[in-house]
N, C-alpha and C positions, 0 to 999 in steps of 0.2 A: 296493399303492402302502403299504411300512409306515415310516409318519411316526414312528415311535418310533425308528426307526435314523436316517431320516433327521434330528431332532432332535441323536442325540446324537454325529453326524458332526463336524455342525455347532458343539456344544458346547466336543470333543473339537480342531476345529481354532483353539477359538479361542483354549484353555490352550495347545496346543505351542508348546514355539518359535518362531520364528521367524524365519528364512533373509533373511541383511541379499542383502536382491535389488539386482537393477544400476536398477530402474528404480526404486526408493523412495530407492537414492542419483540420480539422476539428479531427482528432483521436489524432491530436499532441495535437493540442487546448484543449481538455477532457483531455488528459494525464497529463498538466499541470492542471490542473484543482485539480486531486483528487491525484495525486502525494504527497504533503504536507501531507496532511489527513492519505493517506498510510503507509508512512515511520516513521513517531509518532506510530499509532498504534501499527506495526509492533515492531519500538526502546525502547515501552514504557511498552509494552508486555513483553518483553523480557525479562527486569529489572525486573518488577514486576513479574515475576516468580522465577528471577535467587534470591528478596528477600525472597523470601515465603521458596525455599528451604533451604537458608544458617538458616533462622527460624526452621524451620523442621528439620536440622541438629543441628543446635544450642540446641532444645527440649530434641532430643533422645540423645543428651549430646556422637554425633556424632565427633561434633567441639566442643571447650573450655573445660572451667574448670570442665563441669555439676556440681550436686546439685539443687538444688531449686532454686538460684537464677539465675542462665542459661538460668535450664528450663521453666522458667515464661520469661524471656527475650527470649526469643526464639516462647511463641505463641504470643508472641507484634511483635517479628517482623515477625514474620509471618501473621498476621494477617493486616499486616502492607502489606505488598504485594497481601496478598489476596483482601484489599480494592484499591492497586492500579489497578491486573486484575479486579476488577470488576469496576472499573471506567473508562478504556477506553475504553471499545465498546462508551459510550455515550461523552466523549471526541474527539473522532472519530468522528465521528458522524456531531456534531459542527467545529468542523475543517471542513468536504468536503461542508456543509452547505455554509460554508464563502469561500472555493474555486470558488464552482458550482458561488454562486453569484459575485463574482469578476470577472468569465468569460461568465459569462453568455448574456450579451449584444454579444460578437464577437461571441461565438458559435450557438447563436439564427439566426443573421445576415449568418453566412457561412452556412447554413442547409437550411437556405433559398432560400438561390442563389442556393444551389444543387439541392431541391429541385423544382422551377423554372425552372431551366436550359430545355431547347428544347432541346427534343434527335433527 
């Protein structure tokens, strides 16, 4: 087994011009369909967690003036953050479904071309 030859072929393949593969195009379309929903889910989830944490800090008198009013406001803000976190997944599913519907025809056609291609 000539390891130098294997290494040389591997290196040559790395630097050789890549052909636009239909599989790569299919993966890109799939990512393009899912990306907006994923970005929304992460962003909205992080913001909801921060709102909930701010409410917790306010209700436990870590921040703010303290007292009954601050505690009540903190609980309300915390519940708002919890509601946002609870809504995150259903909204994500709707956005994902919308993205898949938008690119469904292109993805199915490309997948059909790949699967029907003679080997």
